ZALO-865582 format. One line per 8 residues: number of its first residue (from 1); their letters; for each residue z, x, y of C-alpha. Coordinates in pm, 1 decimal. Layout:
REM residues N
NUM	a	Z X Y; ...
This chain:
REM residues 216
1	xxxxxxxx	16497.1 6816.2 6793.8; 16837.4 6652.2 6892.1; 16559.7 6331.4 6848.1; 16526.8 6422.6 6490.0; 16874.1 6512.7 6457.8; 17043.7 6196.1 6521.8; 16739.9 5991.8 6300.6; 16844.0 6211.3 5943.7
9	xxxxxxxx	17239.3 6179.0 6028.5; 17241.8 5898.1 5871.0; 17105.6 5978.5 5586.8; 17241.5 6253.4 5565.1; 17585.7 6073.8 5489.5; 17443.9 5813.5 5283.3; 17377.1 6059.2 5059.2; 17671.2 6241.4 5022.7
17	xxxxxxxx	17815.4 5916.9 4989.3; 17627.0 5809.6 4693.7; 17771.9 5913.4 4351.0; 17538.8 5887.6 4021.6; 17680.1 5713.3 3774.3; 17882.8 5908.6 3489.6; 17742.7 5948.5 3162.2; 17919.5 5669.9 2876.6
25	xxxxxxxx	17608.3 5769.2 2659.2; 17820.5 5930.3 2411.1; 18136.2 5732.5 2452.1; 17964.5 5401.2 2397.1; 17838.2 5568.4 2019.0; 18107.1 5681.8 1903.7; 18291.1 5375.7 1980.6; 18684.9 5474.1 1904.5
33	xxxxxxxx	18939.9 5270.6 1825.4; 19224.5 5506.7 1851.1; 19358.0 5686.0 2029.2; 19553.1 6026.8 1982.0; 19761.8 6225.6 2323.7; 19833.8 6568.9 2277.0; 20071.9 6745.6 2500.5; 19995.5 6844.7 2750.8
41	xxxxxxxx	19960.0 7177.6 2930.8; 20137.1 7272.2 3199.0; 20015.4 7435.2 3476.1; 20290.9 7344.8 3774.1; 20600.1 7518.3 3797.3; 20822.8 7241.1 3737.1; 20944.4 7183.2 3296.3; 20931.0 6783.8 3315.2
49	xxxxxxxx	20516.8 6761.2 3353.0; 20445.0 6747.3 3070.3; 20727.3 6463.9 2894.4; 20651.4 6319.9 3240.8; 20242.5 6285.2 3217.0; 20297.0 6290.1 2813.9; 20498.4 5942.2 2814.8; 20297.3 5763.6 3100.5
57	xxxxxxxx	19988.0 5765.9 2937.2; 20021.2 5565.6 2656.6; 20059.4 5230.7 2912.0; 19728.1 5222.7 3079.7; 19526.4 5363.6 2783.0; 19702.9 5028.0 2542.7; 19573.3 4777.2 2863.9; 19220.6 4947.2 2845.4
65	xxxxxxxx	19213.9 4833.9 2468.5; 19304.5 5102.7 2280.2; 19555.4 5146.9 1994.4; 19754.2 5472.9 2092.9; 19902.3 5706.5 1789.4; 20286.4 5626.0 1955.9; 20344.4 5950.4 2126.3; 20723.4 5981.3 1962.4
73	xxxxxxxx	20537.6 5990.0 1526.9; 20301.0 6262.4 1768.4; 20560.8 6468.9 1870.5; 20752.4 6433.6 1516.9; 20482.8 6517.2 1331.0; 20398.8 6832.5 1562.1; 20770.7 6976.9 1563.5; 20811.1 6902.4 1129.2
81	xxxxxxxx	20511.0 7097.1 1115.2; 20611.8 7410.2 1329.4; 20403.2 7282.1 1615.5; 20654.6 7375.5 1864.8; 20432.4 7425.7 2221.0; 20126.5 7184.3 2396.0; 19925.2 7488.5 2390.9; 19936.5 7530.7 1979.3
89	xxxxxxxx	19887.0 7164.9 1969.2; 19585.9 7155.5 2191.6; 19467.8 7415.6 1972.6; 19447.1 7260.4 1622.5; 19093.5 7176.3 1526.5; 18945.8 6824.2 1559.6; 18929.5 6773.3 1181.4; 19259.9 6852.6 1074.9
97	xxxxxxxx	19434.3 6620.0 1311.1; 19174.7 6388.0 1228.8; 19362.6 6401.0 850.1; 19750.0 6369.0 953.6; 19678.3 6125.7 1225.2; 19357.2 5902.8 1154.4; 19314.6 5863.8 1519.4; 18920.1 5821.8 1573.7
105	xxxxxxxx	18938.6 6048.9 1943.9; 19251.8 6308.2 2100.6; 19289.7 6295.0 2468.3; 19385.4 6642.5 2560.4; 19535.6 6672.8 2923.8; 19691.9 6885.1 3147.0; 19902.1 6867.5 3444.7; 19714.9 7046.6 3752.2
113	xxxxxxxx	20008.3 6968.9 4026.4; 20403.5 6784.1 3979.7; 20631.1 6803.8 4143.5; 20709.4 6832.1 4565.2; 20697.9 7106.7 4836.6; 20865.1 7055.9 5107.4; 20723.6 7235.1 5490.2; 20847.2 7283.5 5817.5
121	xxxxxxxx	20813.6 6853.0 5880.0; 20641.9 6748.6 5584.3; 20706.8 6738.4 5222.5; 20510.0 6572.2 4953.2; 20571.9 6507.9 4600.5; 20224.1 6465.5 4386.9; 20053.6 6472.5 4060.4; 19773.3 6602.5 3926.3
129	xxxxxxxx	19589.1 6576.6 3578.5; 19254.0 6629.5 3438.8; 19162.3 6554.8 3087.8; 18891.9 6532.2 2820.6; 18816.4 6264.7 2563.3; 18697.5 6419.5 2245.1; 18616.5 6240.9 1881.6; 18794.8 6420.9 1587.4
137	xxxxxxxx	18526.2 6257.6 1376.7; 18261.0 6537.9 1461.8; 18434.7 6707.7 1766.0; 18187.5 6591.0 2022.9; 18343.1 6536.0 2392.1; 18351.0 6145.7 2485.7; 18513.7 6146.9 2812.6; 18628.1 6346.4 3098.8
145	xxxxxxxx	18834.1 6287.0 3453.1; 19080.8 6425.5 3702.9; 19313.6 6218.0 3873.4; 19530.4 6253.7 4137.7; 19876.8 6047.5 4330.7; 20081.3 6194.6 4595.5; 20354.0 6069.2 4832.7; 20190.8 6139.9 5162.7
153	xxxxxxxx	19894.1 5816.2 5061.5; 20220.4 5592.7 5170.6; 20370.8 5847.5 5497.9; 20335.0 5689.4 5818.6; 20149.9 5988.3 6013.6; 20229.1 5812.3 6368.5; 20656.4 5913.9 6347.6; 20753.2 6119.6 6615.8
161	xxxxxxxx	20867.1 6518.9 6523.4; 21211.8 6356.5 6458.5; 21103.8 6081.9 6249.0; 20898.3 6360.1 6016.1; 21261.2 6586.4 5994.8; 21406.9 6320.7 5877.1; 21136.2 6223.6 5687.5; 21101.2 6525.4 5501.8
169	xxxxxxxx	21505.2 6636.8 5472.5; 21568.4 6258.2 5312.2; 21294.7 6337.6 5023.0; 21422.5 6664.0 5005.6; 21728.0 6549.7 4874.0; 21611.3 6274.1 4666.4; 21401.7 6486.8 4509.1; 21596.5 6776.0 4474.8
177	xxxxxxxx	21844.0 6409.1 4291.5; 21589.6 6348.3 4084.8; 21244.3 6390.5 3974.1; 21069.6 6205.9 4243.6; 20695.9 6279.0 4052.3; 20766.6 6076.4 3750.7; 20688.4 5710.0 3933.4; 20330.2 5951.4 4053.5
185	xxxxxxxx	20316.0 6092.2 3700.2; 20230.1 5706.4 3663.5; 20005.9 5628.2 3891.6; 19790.6 5925.9 3809.5; 19743.7 5846.7 3468.1; 19665.5 5516.5 3524.8; 19395.7 5590.8 3773.7; 19274.9 5862.8 3559.8
193	xxxxxxxx	19296.0 5616.2 3243.9; 19160.4 5290.6 3421.5; 19039.4 5427.4 3777.5; 18644.4 5394.7 3893.5; 18520.6 5691.5 3673.6; 18794.2 5618.3 3420.9; 18755.3 5552.9 3011.0; 18487.5 5279.2 2913.5
201	xxxxxxxx	18729.0 4961.9 2713.2; 18859.2 4939.1 2415.4; 18778.7 4683.4 2136.0; 19102.8 4545.2 2154.5; 18930.0 4456.0 2509.1; 18754.0 4179.2 2586.1; 18558.6 4392.6 2786.4; 18528.4 4626.2 2459.9
209	xxxxxxxx	18262.8 4919.8 2557.8; 18205.8 4762.4 2895.5; 18275.7 5089.5 3179.3; 18502.3 5055.1 3481.9; 18316.5 4978.4 3797.8; 18165.1 5208.9 3968.7; 18203.3 5381.0 4298.3; 17978.6 5366.9 4552.7
């Protein structure tokens, strides 16, 4: 019995490590060229989450080969039409967004996590973002994804207890004085859009229509 278990273990581990490829068929058929980014919903306790994540998503989309409706133009258009919250903006029907902005698709973002958390000897600043891309021409879901970036990825776990306490204290002071999560918002968005399961390359990219490299 032990021998059978030993033989099966590598097979089970291999099965767990293999992920099915992401389905890009709807995305490939739609071939959007322009994207409207709606103001993100914020499920974190930090009010800075929405503007930080919203401002940081344009660059990776543009680098992927898409025309992105400027966030300032989007924000001003919503305000002039009485839309003042992210929730209200994300409730607008796809055909109305298409009529107002002329974009092929809209990116709906939700901030699940934003900011710093402190414990006795550990501190972490993290941002987690969920997204879905919807075709404004017919309302079809083209793609969805999630990404997270955290300061814990760069912290050294080999420090002694004194070092951990000092690091946590310093991070708490910095986090209180600045928006420490802002840089991680940019990292999370870069992973979301350009990571292994990110969006297809757009028409302005030399790799137009191609998916990102799939994880193994």
